[in-house]
Biopython code that builds the backbone (N, CA, C, O; Angstrom):
import numpy as np
from Bio.PDB.StructureBuilder import StructureBuilder

atoms = [
    (1, "GLN", "N", (-26.547, -23.855, -35.589)),
    (1, "GLN", "CA", (-25.434, -23.011, -35.235)),
    (1, "GLN", "C", (-24.619, -23.612, -34.124)),
    (1, "GLN", "O", (-25.069, -24.545, -33.459)),
    (2, "VAL", "N", (-23.426, -23.097, -33.908)),
    (2, "VAL", "CA", (-22.590, -23.602, -32.823)),
    (2, "VAL", "C", (-23.187, -23.199, -31.465)),
    (2, "VAL", "O", (-23.609, -22.063, -31.251)),
    (3, "LYS", "N", (-23.199, -24.184, -30.569)),
    (3, "LYS", "CA", (-23.733, -23.959, -29.264)),
    (3, "LYS", "C", (-22.760, -24.379, -28.210)),
    (3, "LYS", "O", (-22.153, -25.447, -28.301)),
    (4, "LEU", "N", (-22.600, -23.524, -27.178)),
    (4, "LEU", "CA", (-21.696, -23.827, -26.072)),
    (4, "LEU", "C", (-22.538, -23.751, -24.801)),
    (4, "LEU", "O", (-23.199, -22.748, -24.536)),
    (5, "VAL", "N", (-22.499, -24.839, -24.016)),
    (5, "VAL", "CA", (-23.308, -24.957, -22.810)),
    (5, "VAL", "C", (-22.378, -25.076, -21.614)),
    (5, "VAL", "O", (-21.592, -26.021, -21.538)),
    (6, "GLU", "N", (-22.452, -24.130, -20.670)),
    (6, "GLU", "CA", (-21.554, -24.117, -19.529)),
    (6, "GLU", "C", (-22.254, -24.673, -18.299)),
    (6, "GLU", "O", (-23.475, -24.578, -18.170)),
    (7, "SER", "N", (-21.477, -25.250, -17.404)),
    (7, "SER", "CA", (-21.989, -25.713, -16.104)),
    (7, "SER", "C", (-20.821, -25.693, -15.105)),
    (7, "SER", "O", (-19.646, -25.642, -15.469)),
    (8, "GLY", "N", (-21.208, -25.734, -13.850)),
    (8, "GLY", "CA", (-20.224, -25.853, -12.766)),
    (8, "GLY", "C", (-19.969, -24.616, -11.924)),
    (8, "GLY", "O", (-19.162, -24.645, -10.995)),
    (9, "GLY", "N", (-20.650, -23.542, -12.246)),
    (9, "GLY", "CA", (-20.484, -22.326, -11.419)),
    (9, "GLY", "C", (-21.082, -22.507, -10.058)),
    (9, "GLY", "O", (-21.841, -23.445, -9.818)),
    (10, "GLY", "N", (-20.730, -21.580, -9.137)),
    (10, "GLY", "CA", (-21.247, -21.641, -7.791)),
    (10, "GLY", "C", (-20.492, -20.729, -6.882)),
    (10, "GLY", "O", (-19.736, -19.866, -7.325)),
    (11, "SER", "N", (-20.701, -20.923, -5.600)),
    (11, "SER", "CA", (-20.071, -20.159, -4.566)),
    (11, "SER", "C", (-19.101, -20.977, -3.767)),
    (11, "SER", "O", (-19.354, -22.152, -3.498)),
    (12, "VAL", "N", (-18.021, -20.400, -3.388)),
    (12, "VAL", "CA", (-16.957, -21.075, -2.656)),
    (12, "VAL", "C", (-16.209, -20.121, -1.770)),
    (12, "VAL", "O", (-16.138, -18.929, -2.070)),
    (13, "GLN", "N", (-15.663, -20.597, -0.714)),
    (13, "GLN", "CA", (-14.839, -19.753, 0.156)),
    (13, "GLN", "C", (-13.411, -19.618, -0.421)),
    (13, "GLN", "O", (-12.941, -20.473, -1.171)),
    (14, "ALA", "N", (-12.762, -18.541, -0.051)),
    (14, "ALA", "CA", (-11.413, -18.307, -0.507)),
    (14, "ALA", "C", (-10.548, -19.490, -0.165)),
    (14, "ALA", "O", (-10.624, -20.060, 0.923)),
    (15, "GLY", "N", (-9.713, -19.846, -1.141)),
    (15, "GLY", "CA", (-8.830, -21.065, -0.987)),
    (15, "GLY", "C", (-9.463, -22.344, -1.516)),
    (15, "GLY", "O", (-8.793, -23.371, -1.619)),
    (16, "GLY", "N", (-10.723, -22.291, -1.846)),
    (16, "GLY", "CA", (-11.408, -23.457, -2.313)),
    (16, "GLY", "C", (-11.214, -23.696, -3.811)),
    (16, "GLY", "O", (-10.423, -23.013, -4.461)),
    (17, "SER", "N", (-11.950, -24.682, -4.352)),
    (17, "SER", "CA", (-11.804, -25.066, -5.731)),
    (17, "SER", "C", (-13.121, -25.221, -6.436)),
    (17, "SER", "O", (-14.117, -25.585, -5.810)),
    (18, "LEU", "N", (-13.155, -24.955, -7.713)),
    (18, "LEU", "CA", (-14.284, -25.208, -8.574)),
    (18, "LEU", "C", (-13.836, -25.660, -9.907)),
    (18, "LEU", "O", (-12.706, -25.362, -10.295)),
    (19, "GLU", "N", (-14.686, -26.395, -10.675)),
    (19, "GLU", "CA", (-14.405, -26.746, -12.007)),
    (19, "GLU", "C", (-15.553, -26.367, -12.903)),
    (19, "GLU", "O", (-16.693, -26.755, -12.646)),
    (20, "LEU", "N", (-15.279, -25.620, -13.950)),
    (20, "LEU", "CA", (-16.270, -25.265, -14.913)),
    (20, "LEU", "C", (-16.104, -26.174, -16.136)),
    (20, "LEU", "O", (-14.996, -26.603, -16.461)),
    (21, "SER", "N", (-17.209, -26.454, -16.794)),
    (21, "SER", "CA", (-17.182, -27.247, -18.003)),
    (21, "SER", "C", (-17.938, -26.520, -19.110)),
    (21, "SER", "O", (-18.867, -25.759, -18.841)),
    (22, "CYS", "N", (-17.539, -26.755, -20.336)),
    (22, "CYS", "CA", (-18.162, -26.176, -21.493)),
    (22, "CYS", "C", (-18.318, -27.234, -22.570)),
    (22, "CYS", "O", (-17.332, -27.668, -23.166)),
    (23, "ALA", "N", (-19.544, -27.649, -22.820)),
    (23, "ALA", "CA", (-19.853, -28.634, -23.843)),
    (23, "ALA", "C", (-20.110, -27.956, -25.144)),
    (23, "ALA", "O", (-20.929, -27.038, -25.190)),
    (24, "THR", "N", (-19.458, -28.352, -26.211)),
    (24, "THR", "CA", (-19.623, -27.707, -27.526)),
    (24, "THR", "C", (-20.383, -28.607, -28.441)),
    (24, "THR", "O", (-20.390, -29.823, -28.251)),
    (25, "SER", "N", (-21.026, -28.041, -29.436)),
    (25, "SER", "CA", (-21.857, -28.799, -30.379)),
    (25, "SER", "C", (-21.074, -29.375, -31.541)),
    (25, "SER", "O", (-21.647, -30.056, -32.392)),
    (26, "ARG", "N", (-19.768, -29.114, -31.596)),
    (26, "ARG", "CA", (-18.958, -29.706, -32.644)),
    (26, "ARG", "C", (-17.545, -29.902, -32.069)),
    (26, "ARG", "O", (-17.248, -29.469, -30.956)),
    (27, "SER", "N", (-16.704, -30.549, -32.836)),
    (27, "SER", "CA", (-15.360, -30.889, -32.403)),
    (27, "SER", "C", (-14.593, -29.680, -31.929)),
    (27, "SER", "O", (-14.554, -28.650, -32.602)),
    (28, "ILE", "N", (-13.981, -29.809, -30.760)),
    (28, "ILE", "CA", (-13.140, -28.738, -30.210)),
    (28, "ILE", "C", (-11.999, -28.426, -31.177)),
    (28, "ILE", "O", (-11.588, -27.274, -31.312)),
    (29, "LEU", "N", (-11.504, -29.436, -31.832)),
    (29, "LEU", "CA", (-10.355, -29.297, -32.747)),
    (29, "LEU", "C", (-10.733, -28.546, -34.035)),
    (29, "LEU", "O", (-9.855, -28.180, -34.816)),
    (30, "SER", "N", (-11.992, -28.325, -34.249)),
    (30, "SER", "CA", (-12.437, -27.555, -35.442)),
    (30, "SER", "C", (-12.288, -26.064, -35.226)),
    (30, "SER", "O", (-12.426, -25.283, -36.167)),
    (31, "PHE", "N", (-12.011, -25.662, -34.005)),
    (31, "PHE", "CA", (-11.847, -24.228, -33.682)),
    (31, "PHE", "C", (-10.374, -23.945, -33.626)),
    (31, "PHE", "O", (-9.572, -24.825, -33.314)),
    (32, "ALA", "N", (-10.005, -22.677, -33.938)),
    (32, "ALA", "CA", (-8.621, -22.240, -33.782)),
    (32, "ALA", "C", (-8.218, -22.271, -32.296)),
    (32, "ALA", "O", (-7.089, -22.610, -31.944)),
    (33, "ALA", "N", (-9.159, -21.913, -31.465)),
    (33, "ALA", "CA", (-8.873, -21.901, -30.025)),
    (33, "ALA", "C", (-10.175, -21.979, -29.256)),
    (33, "ALA", "O", (-11.219, -21.545, -29.744)),
    (34, "THR", "N", (-10.117, -22.525, -28.066)),
    (34, "THR", "CA", (-11.217, -22.498, -27.123)),
    (34, "THR", "C", (-10.701, -22.010, -25.769)),
    (34, "THR", "O", (-9.519, -22.172, -25.468)),
    (35, "GLY", "N", (-11.549, -21.429, -24.970)),
    (35, "GLY", "CA", (-11.051, -20.957, -23.723)),
    (35, "GLY", "C", (-12.133, -20.322, -22.855)),
    (35, "GLY", "O", (-13.330, -20.558, -23.022)),
    (36, "TRP", "N", (-11.654, -19.508, -21.925)),
    (36, "TRP", "CA", (-12.519, -18.902, -20.903)),
    (36, "TRP", "C", (-12.211, -17.422, -20.750)),
    (36, "TRP", "O", (-11.046, -17.025, -20.708)),
    (37, "TYR", "N", (-13.221, -16.634, -20.669)),
    (37, "TYR", "CA", (-13.128, -15.214, -20.305)),
    (37, "TYR", "C", (-13.921, -14.990, -19.044)),
    (37, "TYR", "O", (-14.734, -15.833, -18.664)),
    (38, "ARG", "N", (-13.700, -13.863, -18.385)),
    (38, "ARG", "CA", (-14.497, -13.522, -17.233)),
    (38, "ARG", "C", (-14.778, -12.017, -17.214)),
    (38, "ARG", "O", (-14.014, -11.215, -17.750)),
    (39, "GLN", "N", (-15.899, -11.664, -16.580)),
    (39, "GLN", "CA", (-16.296, -10.261, -16.497)),
    (39, "GLN", "C", (-16.877, -9.967, -15.127)),
    (39, "GLN", "O", (-17.904, -10.523, -14.738)),
    (40, "ALA", "N", (-16.209, -9.093, -14.409)),
    (40, "ALA", "CA", (-16.651, -8.654, -13.106)),
    (40, "ALA", "C", (-17.467, -7.403, -13.257)),
    (40, "ALA", "O", (-17.361, -6.721, -14.276)),
    (41, "PRO", "N", (-18.287, -7.074, -12.267)),
    (41, "PRO", "CA", (-19.115, -5.844, -12.354)),
    (41, "PRO", "C", (-18.247, -4.603, -12.638)),
    (41, "PRO", "O", (-17.236, -4.384, -11.970)),
    (42, "GLY", "N", (-18.632, -3.830, -13.588)),
    (42, "GLY", "CA", (-17.926, -2.550, -13.909)),
    (42, "GLY", "C", (-16.635, -2.753, -14.682)),
    (42, "GLY", "O", (-15.906, -1.787, -14.911)),
    (43, "LYS", "N", (-16.327, -3.982, -15.093)),
    (43, "LYS", "CA", (-15.099, -4.231, -15.802)),
    (43, "LYS", "C", (-15.401, -4.898, -17.160)),
    (43, "LYS", "O", (-16.479, -5.442, -17.399)),
    (44, "GLN", "N", (-14.376, -4.819, -18.032)),
    (44, "GLN", "CA", (-14.518, -5.426, -19.337)),
    (44, "GLN", "C", (-14.302, -6.943, -19.273)),
    (44, "GLN", "O", (-13.760, -7.463, -18.298)),
    (45, "ARG", "N", (-14.730, -7.634, -20.318)),
    (45, "ARG", "CA", (-14.528, -9.086, -20.381)),
    (45, "ARG", "C", (-13.104, -9.377, -20.769)),
    (45, "ARG", "O", (-12.653, -8.944, -21.829)),
    (46, "ASP", "N", (-12.388, -10.097, -19.942)),
    (46, "ASP", "CA", (-10.970, -10.350, -20.169)),
    (46, "ASP", "C", (-10.679, -11.860, -20.287)),
    (46, "ASP", "O", (-11.369, -12.692, -19.699)),
    (47, "LEU", "N", (-9.653, -12.173, -21.053)),
    (47, "LEU", "CA", (-9.227, -13.547, -21.219)),
    (47, "LEU", "C", (-8.695, -14.113, -19.919)),
    (47, "LEU", "O", (-7.913, -13.456, -19.231)),
    (48, "VAL", "N", (-9.104, -15.309, -19.576)),
    (48, "VAL", "CA", (-8.559, -16.027, -18.400)),
    (48, "VAL", "C", (-7.590, -17.101, -18.827)),
    (48, "VAL", "O", (-6.468, -17.186, -18.328)),
    (49, "ALA", "N", (-8.049, -17.940, -19.782)),
    (49, "ALA", "CA", (-7.208, -19.056, -20.238)),
    (49, "ALA", "C", (-7.734, -19.518, -21.575)),
    (49, "ALA", "O", (-8.936, -19.459, -21.834)),
    (50, "GLU", "N", (-6.826, -19.980, -22.431)),
    (50, "GLU", "CA", (-7.197, -20.541, -23.715)),
    (50, "GLU", "C", (-6.310, -21.668, -24.090)),
    (50, "GLU", "O", (-5.184, -21.780, -23.605)),
    (51, "ILE", "N", (-6.819, -22.530, -24.974)),
    (51, "ILE", "CA", (-6.044, -23.609, -25.517)),
    (51, "ILE", "C", (-6.296, -23.663, -27.029)),
    (51, "ILE", "O", (-7.442, -23.633, -27.478)),
    (52, "THR", "N", (-5.234, -23.741, -27.786)),
    (52, "THR", "CA", (-5.358, -23.785, -29.235)),
    (52, "THR", "C", (-5.627, -25.198, -29.699)),
    (52, "THR", "O", (-5.486, -26.152, -28.933)),
    (53, "SER", "N", (-6.015, -25.332, -30.959)),
    (53, "SER", "CA", (-6.291, -26.671, -31.523)),
    (53, "SER", "C", (-5.040, -27.534, -31.445)),
    (53, "SER", "O", (-5.124, -28.762, -31.399)),
    (54, "GLY", "N", (-3.882, -26.886, -31.430)),
    (54, "GLY", "CA", (-2.609, -27.629, -31.356)),
    (54, "GLY", "C", (-2.201, -27.974, -29.928)),
    (54, "GLY", "O", (-1.204, -28.669, -29.732)),
    (55, "GLY", "N", (-2.942, -27.509, -28.932)),
    (55, "GLY", "CA", (-2.650, -27.856, -27.564)),
    (55, "GLY", "C", (-1.873, -26.804, -26.763)),
    (55, "GLY", "O", (-1.607, -27.012, -25.579)),
    (56, "ASP", "N", (-1.511, -25.700, -27.375)),
    (56, "ASP", "CA", (-0.802, -24.661, -26.633)),
    (56, "ASP", "C", (-1.779, -23.913, -25.731)),
    (56, "ASP", "O", (-2.928, -23.666, -26.097)),
    (57, "THR", "N", (-1.299, -23.567, -24.565)),
    (57, "THR", "CA", (-2.135, -22.885, -23.564)),
    (57, "THR", "C", (-1.612, -21.504, -23.202)),
    (57, "THR", "O", (-0.416, -21.230, -23.308)),
    (58, "ASN", "N", (-2.500, -20.661, -22.787)),
    (58, "ASN", "CA", (-2.173, -19.282, -22.424)),
    (58, "ASN", "C", (-3.051, -18.862, -21.228)),
    (58, "ASN", "O", (-4.259, -19.094, -21.242)),
    (59, "TYR", "N", (-2.456, -18.255, -20.209)),
    (59, "TYR", "CA", (-3.170, -17.845, -19.025)),
    (59, "TYR", "C", (-2.871, -16.383, -18.698)),
    (59, "TYR", "O", (-1.759, -15.906, -18.923)),
    (60, "VAL", "N", (-3.844, -15.695, -18.180)),
    (60, "VAL", "CA", (-3.620, -14.353, -17.633)),
    (60, "VAL", "C", (-2.747, -14.529, -16.409)),
    (60, "VAL", "O", (-2.881, -15.513, -15.682)),
    (61, "ASP", "N", (-1.846, -13.572, -16.175)),
    (61, "ASP", "CA", (-0.847, -13.721, -15.113)),
    (61, "ASP", "C", (-1.452, -13.966, -13.741)),
    (61, "ASP", "O", (-0.879, -14.696, -12.931)),
    (62, "SER", "N", (-2.605, -13.363, -13.474)),
    (62, "SER", "CA", (-3.227, -13.431, -12.168)),
    (62, "SER", "C", (-3.706, -14.829, -11.778)),
    (62, "SER", "O", (-3.939, -15.089, -10.597)),
    (63, "VAL", "N", (-3.857, -15.738, -12.751)),
    (63, "VAL", "CA", (-4.356, -17.081, -12.460)),
    (63, "VAL", "C", (-3.285, -18.185, -12.668)),
    (63, "VAL", "O", (-3.532, -19.356, -12.380)),
    (64, "LYS", "N", (-2.129, -17.803, -13.159)),
    (64, "LYS", "CA", (-1.079, -18.819, -13.418)),
    (64, "LYS", "C", (-0.743, -19.547, -12.120)),
    (64, "LYS", "O", (-0.559, -18.936, -11.067)),
    (65, "GLY", "N", (-0.669, -20.866, -12.231)),
    (65, "GLY", "CA", (-0.357, -21.659, -11.046)),
    (65, "GLY", "C", (-1.589, -22.052, -10.242)),
    (65, "GLY", "O", (-1.502, -22.912, -9.365)),
    (66, "ARG", "N", (-2.720, -21.447, -10.520)),
    (66, "ARG", "CA", (-3.942, -21.726, -9.781)),
    (66, "ARG", "C", (-5.043, -22.316, -10.697)),
    (66, "ARG", "O", (-5.834, -23.145, -10.248)),
    (67, "PHE", "N", (-5.091, -21.908, -11.926)),
    (67, "PHE", "CA", (-6.107, -22.378, -12.863)),
    (67, "PHE", "C", (-5.463, -23.246, -13.902)),
    (67, "PHE", "O", (-4.308, -23.020, -14.264)),
    (68, "THR", "N", (-6.163, -24.219, -14.385)),
    (68, "THR", "CA", (-5.722, -25.122, -15.462)),
    (68, "THR", "C", (-6.830, -25.311, -16.462)),
    (68, "THR", "O", (-7.949, -25.664, -16.090)),
    (69, "ILE", "N", (-6.542, -25.084, -17.721)),
    (69, "ILE", "CA", (-7.496, -25.350, -18.751)),
    (69, "ILE", "C", (-7.198, -26.752, -19.314)),
    (69, "ILE", "O", (-6.044, -27.110, -19.549)),
    (70, "ALA", "N", (-8.245, -27.513, -19.518)),
    (70, "ALA", "CA", (-8.095, -28.873, -20.026)),
    (70, "ALA", "C", (-9.227, -29.136, -21.035)),
    (70, "ALA", "O", (-10.190, -28.374, -21.118)),
    (71, "ARG", "N", (-9.088, -30.221, -21.791)),
    (71, "ARG", "CA", (-10.111, -30.571, -22.746)),
    (71, "ARG", "C", (-10.238, -32.079, -22.882)),
    (71, "ARG", "O", (-9.283, -32.826, -22.669)),
    (72, "ASP", "N", (-11.422, -32.500, -23.235)),
    (72, "ASP", "CA", (-11.699, -33.903, -23.542)),
    (72, "ASP", "C", (-12.232, -33.865, -24.983)),
    (72, "ASP", "O", (-13.403, -33.553, -25.202)),
    (73, "ASN", "N", (-11.391, -34.175, -25.943)),
    (73, "ASN", "CA", (-11.796, -34.085, -27.312)),
    (73, "ASN", "C", (-12.941, -35.037, -27.664)),
    (73, "ASN", "O", (-13.812, -34.706, -28.468)),
    (74, "ALA", "N", (-12.926, -36.220, -27.053)),
    (74, "ALA", "CA", (-13.941, -37.211, -27.363)),
    (74, "ALA", "C", (-15.307, -36.724, -26.881)),
    (74, "ALA", "O", (-16.328, -37.092, -27.463)),
    (75, "LYS", "N", (-15.343, -35.908, -25.834)),
    (75, "LYS", "CA", (-16.594, -35.403, -25.266)),
    (75, "LYS", "C", (-16.946, -34.034, -25.769)),
    (75, "LYS", "O", (-18.004, -33.503, -25.434)),
    (76, "ASN", "N", (-16.062, -33.437, -26.584)),
    (76, "ASN", "CA", (-16.278, -32.058, -27.069)),
    (76, "ASN", "C", (-16.478, -31.079, -25.922)),
    (76, "ASN", "O", (-17.348, -30.209, -25.971)),
    (77, "THR", "N", (-15.644, -31.239, -24.876)),
    (77, "THR", "CA", (-15.821, -30.469, -23.693)),
    (77, "THR", "C", (-14.509, -29.848, -23.248)),
    (77, "THR", "O", (-13.465, -30.501, -23.263)),
    (78, "VAL", "N", (-14.568, -28.581, -22.850)),
    (78, "VAL", "CA", (-13.447, -27.825, -22.335)),
    (78, "VAL", "C", (-13.697, -27.544, -20.846)),
    (78, "VAL", "O", (-14.821, -27.226, -20.458)),
    (79, "TYR", "N", (-12.659, -27.660, -20.017)),
    (79, "TYR", "CA", (-12.799, -27.477, -18.600)),
    (79, "TYR", "C", (-11.872, -26.339, -18.131)),
    (79, "TYR", "O", (-10.830, -26.054, -18.722)),
    (80, "LEU", "N", (-12.305, -25.729, -17.064)),
    (80, "LEU", "CA", (-11.443, -24.786, -16.361)),
    (80, "LEU", "C", (-11.413, -25.200, -14.896)),
    (80, "LEU", "O", (-12.391, -25.035, -14.167)),
    (81, "GLN", "N", (-10.270, -25.742, -14.477)),
    (81, "GLN", "CA", (-10.068, -26.196, -13.137)),
    (81, "GLN", "C", (-9.440, -25.044, -12.320)),
    (81, "GLN", "O", (-8.355, -24.553, -12.632)),
    (82, "MET", "N", (-10.152, -24.645, -11.286)),
    (82, "MET", "CA", (-9.722, -23.487, -10.486)),
    (82, "MET", "C", (-9.490, -23.922, -9.066)),
    (82, "MET", "O", (-10.328, -24.586, -8.456)),
    (83, "SER", "N", (-8.330, -23.536, -8.538)),
    (83, "SER", "CA", (-7.995, -23.845, -7.170)),
    (83, "SER", "C", (-7.405, -22.580, -6.536)),
    (83, "SER", "O", (-7.114, -21.599, -7.221)),
    (84, "SER", "N", (-7.239, -22.630, -5.218)),
    (84, "SER", "CA", (-6.758, -21.488, -4.463)),
    (84, "SER", "C", (-7.473, -20.195, -4.864)),
    (84, "SER", "O", (-6.847, -19.162, -5.104)),
    (85, "LEU", "N", (-8.803, -20.287, -4.928)),
    (85, "LEU", "CA", (-9.600, -19.204, -5.371)),
    (85, "LEU", "C", (-9.536, -17.999, -4.439)),
    (85, "LEU", "O", (-9.430, -18.140, -3.220)),
    (86, "LYS", "N", (-9.602, -16.842, -5.022)),
    (86, "LYS", "CA", (-9.534, -15.557, -4.303)),
    (86, "LYS", "C", (-10.810, -14.772, -4.558)),
    (86, "LYS", "O", (-11.479, -15.002, -5.565)),
    (87, "PRO", "N", (-11.167, -13.844, -3.660)),
    (87, "PRO", "CA", (-12.300, -13.012, -3.915)),
    (87, "PRO", "C", (-12.234, -12.236, -5.205)),
    (87, "PRO", "O", (-13.261, -11.949, -5.820)),
    (88, "GLU", "N", (-11.039, -11.899, -5.613)),
    (88, "GLU", "CA", (-10.846, -11.194, -6.904)),
    (88, "GLU", "C", (-11.215, -12.044, -8.120)),
    (88, "GLU", "O", (-11.351, -11.515, -9.224)),
    (89, "ASP", "N", (-11.377, -13.351, -7.931)),
    (89, "ASP", "CA", (-11.779, -14.220, -9.028)),
    (89, "ASP", "C", (-13.294, -14.182, -9.263)),
    (89, "ASP", "O", (-13.786, -14.748, -10.240)),
    (90, "THR", "N", (-14.021, -13.524, -8.381)),
    (90, "THR", "CA", (-15.459, -13.442, -8.513)),
    (90, "THR", "C", (-15.848, -12.725, -9.844)),
    (90, "THR", "O", (-15.424, -11.599, -10.103)),
    (91, "ALA", "N", (-16.647, -13.404, -10.654)),
    (91, "ALA", "CA", (-17.032, -12.876, -11.945)),
    (91, "ALA", "C", (-17.964, -13.814, -12.624)),
    (91, "ALA", "O", (-18.236, -14.901, -12.116)),
    (92, "VAL", "N", (-18.460, -13.424, -13.759)),
    (92, "VAL", "CA", (-19.217, -14.329, -14.664)),
    (92, "VAL", "C", (-18.183, -14.891, -15.651)),
    (92, "VAL", "O", (-17.473, -14.133, -16.311)),
    (93, "TYR", "N", (-18.109, -16.162, -15.740)),
    (93, "TYR", "CA", (-17.139, -16.790, -16.621)),
    (93, "TYR", "C", (-17.829, -17.291, -17.903)),
    (93, "TYR", "O", (-18.854, -17.970, -17.844)),
    (94, "TYR", "N", (-17.252, -16.945, -19.048)),
    (94, "TYR", "CA", (-17.842, -17.262, -20.313)),
    (94, "TYR", "C", (-16.910, -18.173, -21.120)),
    (94, "TYR", "O", (-15.737, -17.856, -21.321)),
    (95, "CYS", "N", (-17.446, -19.302, -21.576)),
    (95, "CYS", "CA", (-16.740, -20.135, -22.476)),
    (95, "CYS", "C", (-16.701, -19.504, -23.884)),
    (95, "CYS", "O", (-17.649, -18.844, -24.310)),
    (96, "ASP", "N", (-15.600, -19.723, -24.575)),
    (96, "ASP", "CA", (-15.402, -19.069, -25.872)),
    (96, "ASP", "C", (-14.785, -20.069, -26.861)),
    (96, "ASP", "O", (-13.941, -20.887, -26.497)),
    (97, "ALA", "N", (-15.227, -19.979, -28.107)),
    (97, "ALA", "CA", (-14.636, -20.791, -29.166)),
    (97, "ALA", "C", (-14.528, -19.866, -30.406)),
    (97, "ALA", "O", (-15.462, -19.154, -30.774)),
    (98, "ARG", "N", (-13.353, -19.924, -31.007)),
    (98, "ARG", "CA", (-13.100, -19.033, -32.137)),
    (98, "ARG", "C", (-12.796, -19.845, -33.426)),
    (98, "ARG", "O", (-12.002, -20.786, -33.423)),
    (99, "SER", "N", (-13.457, -19.438, -34.505)),
    (99, "SER", "CA", (-13.229, -20.055, -35.813)),
    (99, "SER", "C", (-11.959, -19.447, -36.398)),
    (99, "SER", "O", (-11.760, -18.232, -36.380)),
    (100, "GLY", "N", (-11.121, -20.312, -36.908)),
    (100, "GLY", "CA", (-9.859, -19.856, -37.515)),
    (100, "GLY", "C", (-10.088, -19.217, -38.893)),
    (100, "GLY", "O", (-9.335, -18.327, -39.286)),
    (101, "TYR", "N", (-11.071, -19.638, -39.599)),
    (101, "TYR", "CA", (-11.294, -19.179, -40.942)),
    (101, "TYR", "C", (-12.108, -17.837, -40.975)),
    (101, "TYR", "O", (-11.797, -16.926, -41.742)),
    (102, "THR", "N", (-13.117, -17.764, -40.145)),
    (102, "THR", "CA", (-13.982, -16.577, -40.139)),
    (102, "THR", "C", (-13.705, -15.629, -39.013)),
    (102, "THR", "O", (-14.205, -14.505, -39.048)),
    (103, "ASN", "N", (-12.933, -16.009, -38.006)),
    (103, "ASN", "CA", (-12.631, -15.231, -36.849)),
    (103, "ASN", "C", (-13.917, -14.895, -36.041)),
    (103, "ASN", "O", (-13.946, -13.930, -35.277)),
    (104, "VAL", "N", (-14.928, -15.680, -36.222)),
    (104, "VAL", "CA", (-16.162, -15.533, -35.461)),
    (104, "VAL", "C", (-15.973, -16.125, -34.043)),
    (104, "VAL", "O", (-15.405, -17.205, -33.883)),
    (105, "GLU", "N", (-16.447, -15.415, -33.048)),
    (105, "GLU", "CA", (-16.410, -15.912, -31.652)),
    (105, "GLU", "C", (-17.784, -16.447, -31.290)),
    (105, "GLU", "O", (-18.807, -15.819, -31.564)),
    (106, "PHE", "N", (-17.786, -17.608, -30.674)),
    (106, "PHE", "CA", (-18.991, -18.206, -30.108)),
    (106, "PHE", "C", (-18.889, -18.235, -28.588)),
    (106, "PHE", "O", (-17.824, -18.510, -28.036)),
    (107, "TRP", "N", (-19.987, -17.954, -27.925)),
    (107, "TRP", "CA", (-19.949, -17.798, -26.473)),
    (107, "TRP", "C", (-20.960, -18.676, -25.763)),
    (107, "TRP", "O", (-22.052, -18.927, -26.272)),
    (108, "GLY", "N", (-20.576, -19.144, -24.565)),
    (108, "GLY", "CA", (-21.465, -19.848, -23.700)),
    (108, "GLY", "C", (-22.357, -18.830, -22.970)),
    (108, "GLY", "O", (-22.200, -17.619, -23.124)),
    (109, "GLN", "N", (-23.306, -19.365, -22.164)),
    (109, "GLN", "CA", (-24.299, -18.480, -21.563)),
    (109, "GLN", "C", (-23.752, -17.785, -20.333)),
    (109, "GLN", "O", (-24.385, -16.851, -19.840)),
    (110, "GLY", "N", (-22.627, -18.188, -19.824)),
    (110, "GLY", "CA", (-22.014, -17.567, -18.611)),
    (110, "GLY", "C", (-22.245, -18.403, -17.412)),
    (110, "GLY", "O", (-23.327, -18.967, -17.247)),
    (111, "ALA", "N", (-21.270, -18.503, -16.570)),
    (111, "ALA", "CA", (-21.379, -19.227, -15.270)),
    (111, "ALA", "C", (-20.908, -18.304, -14.189)),
    (111, "ALA", "O", (-19.813, -17.748, -14.272)),
    (112, "HIS", "N", (-21.734, -18.129, -13.155)),
    (112, "HIS", "CA", (-21.384, -17.243, -12.062)),
    (112, "HIS", "C", (-20.468, -17.960, -11.078)),
    (112, "HIS", "O", (-20.730, -19.089, -10.664)),
    (113, "VAL", "N", (-19.399, -17.281, -10.718)),
    (113, "VAL", "CA", (-18.465, -17.780, -9.742)),
    (113, "VAL", "C", (-18.308, -16.707, -8.654)),
    (113, "VAL", "O", (-17.915, -15.577, -8.944)),
    (114, "THR", "N", (-18.606, -17.054, -7.447)),
    (114, "THR", "CA", (-18.515, -16.132, -6.328)),
    (114, "THR", "C", (-17.585, -16.716, -5.290)),
    (114, "THR", "O", (-17.789, -17.834, -4.818)),
    (115, "VAL", "N", (-16.546, -15.942, -4.929)),
    (115, "VAL", "CA", (-15.574, -16.399, -3.944)),
    (115, "VAL", "C", (-15.635, -15.435, -2.746)),
    (115, "VAL", "O", (-15.388, -14.238, -2.887)),
    (116, "SER", "N", (-15.956, -15.962, -1.609)),
    (116, "SER", "CA", (-16.103, -15.153, -0.387)),
    (116, "SER", "C", (-14.811, -15.248, 0.447)),
    (116, "SER", "O", (-14.103, -16.255, 0.421)),
    (117, "SER", "N", (-14.540, -14.186, 1.169)),
    (117, "SER", "CA", (-13.374, -14.097, 1.979)),
    (117, "SER", "C", (-13.581, -14.737, 3.339)),
    (117, "SER", "O", (-12.667, -14.746, 4.163)),
]
sb = StructureBuilder()
sb.init_structure("model")
sb.init_model(0)
sb.init_chain("A")
sb.init_seg("    ")
for serial, (resi, resn, name, xyz) in enumerate(atoms, 1):
    if name == "N":
        sb.init_residue(resn, " ", resi, " ")
    sb.init_atom(name, np.array(xyz, "f"), 0.0, 1.0, " ", f" {name:<3s}", serial, name[0])
structure = sb.get_structure()
């Protein structure tokens, strides 16, 4: 089955930076889209950033200008580069990949990101 393995979570002070990575078991381009969601305590899982197989990107308004989604197709890896981090960014971040034909979502195990003030 499709497997997504995340790494790069941790703790950082406000204003700092972190980079998350998501290694996939098959070509990133075989998915309709890959991206990142996050879930804070007591809240639903929301989209943070995504990139389609064609290279189009989409970001939630609260992270625009601070987060960048990138990919390395040769390494089957998706990255989330985060800068100017705020305490409000504290959450568990999940890598996501969606099949265009079946609309099935595949998820990483989650990476904890904690931003202190």
